[in-house]
N, C-alpha and C positions, 0 to 999 in steps of 0.2 A: 481898156483893151484897144490896141491900135487896129488899123484896117487890115494889115497883113494877118494878124492873129485871128480876126473875125473870119476872113476868107478861109484860113486853114481849118478853123473849127467847123465852118459850114461844109467844107469838103468832107471832113471826117464824119460829120453827122449824116450827110447824104450817103456816103459809102456804107455806114453802119445800118441805116434805116431805110434805104431806097425802096425795097420791096414792100414793106409795110406802108410806107408813105404813099406810094403809087396806088396801092389798093384803097387806102383811105381817101385819097384825093378823088379817085374815080367814083367811089361811093358818095362822097360829098357833092360832086358835080351832079350825079344822078338825083340825089335828094333835093338839091337846089332846083333842078328842072321840074321835078314833081311838085315841089312846094310852089313854084311859080305858076304852074298850070292850075293848081287848086286855088291859089289866091286870085288868079284872073277870073276863074269861074265864079268865085265868091263876090268879086267886085261887080261883075256883070249881073249877078243875081240880086245884089243890093240895089243896083240902079233900076233894074226892071225885074222885080221879083216874080211876077206872074207871066212874064213874056214867054210865049212859045213862038219860035221863029218860023214855024210852018203855017201859022194862022194869020188871016187878015185881021188887022187891028185898027181901031180908031183911036187916035191920040187924044187923051183928055188932060194932059199936063198943061199948066199955064206957061211953062218954060221948057219945052221938049229939047230945044237945042242946048240949053244950059246944062240940063241933066246929062245929055250925051257928052258934052265937052268935059264935064267934071269926071265922068266915068273914064273917058279916054285919057285924061291927065293922070288919073290914078293908075291906069293900066301902064302908061308909059313910065311913070315913076317906079313902079314895081318891076317892070322889065329892065330898066336901067340898073336898079339895085342888083338884080339877079345877074346881069351881064358883068357888073363890076366884081361880084363875088366869084363867078365862074372864071373870069379872066385872071384873077389873083391865084386861083387854084391851078389853072393851066400854066401860068407863069412858073410856079414852083415845079410843076411837072417838067417843064422845059429845062429848068435848071438841073434837075436830076438827070435828064437825058443828056444834057451838055456835059456833065461830069463823066457820064459813061462813055460818051464819044471821045473825050480827052483821055480817058483810061485806055481806050482802044488804040490811041495814037502814040502811046508811050513806047519806049524801047521794050524789047522782048522780055527781059527779066522783070522789069517793073510791072509790065502788063500782066504777066503770068502770076505774080504775087498778088496783085490787087484783084484780079479776076478769081483766083483761087480763094482768097480770104473773104470776098464780098459778093460774088456772083455765082452760085449761092453762098451764103455765109458759112464759113468754117472757122474753127479755132486755129491758133497758131500751130498747135501740134498736128492737127489734121492737114493743114496746108503744107507743113514741113514733110509729112509722110507722102502726100500726093506729089509734091515737087521733088521728093527725094533729096532734101537738103536739111541742114540743121535749123532748129527753131530760131537761133540767134541770127541766122542768115535771113530768115523770113522777116524778122523784126527790122533788121538793118535795111533790107530791100524795100520793105513797106514804108519806112521813114523816108528813104530816098525818093520813092515813087510819089509820096504825098508832097514832098518838097518840090518835086518837078511839076506836079499838078498846080500847086500853089503859085509857083513862079509863072506858069502860063497865064493863070487868071490875074495875077497881080500885074504882070507886064501888059496884058491886054487892057486892063483898067487904066493904067498910067498912060499908055499910048493914045487911047481913044477918049480919055477923060469921061467915060461913060460908067456910071455905077454898075457893078457886076454882081456876082453871086453873093458878095458880102452884104449888100443892101437889099437883096431880093429883086433886083432888076436884071433882066436877061443880058447876057454878055453878047 
């Protein structure tokens, strides 16, 4: 599959599944943040299992600085992993939002068809009834609108030489 076809497939996938994917991404981001907090608490508890931060304490470890350094390194590694995971999820969310913004900038007929078909999702028959046109007109306009979106993403990628929606990197 060539790059143009991958861009087209990704655009169609975003149009078909954007609402579910946004909800899933938001839930995954929230779960990642909760897991991070739990893991950080567990790392701290392993390093200093009986430490109560409001009591005065006498240090009895032979290497108190080393223990603290190892704990901080684990905390930083875990935070970095969470940040990478969240950034990847947020990047996909930005791609979905970018497609929506491009849909809004299309010509009136293309915009109406895509918004009616996908925001919220309707069948071709429902969209044809809403827009008061024939189902074949909906199909034809949808194909033209997706071709127009695809051309925008493809042209932008070729001009900037920056990977786009096709490879998972923001346009």
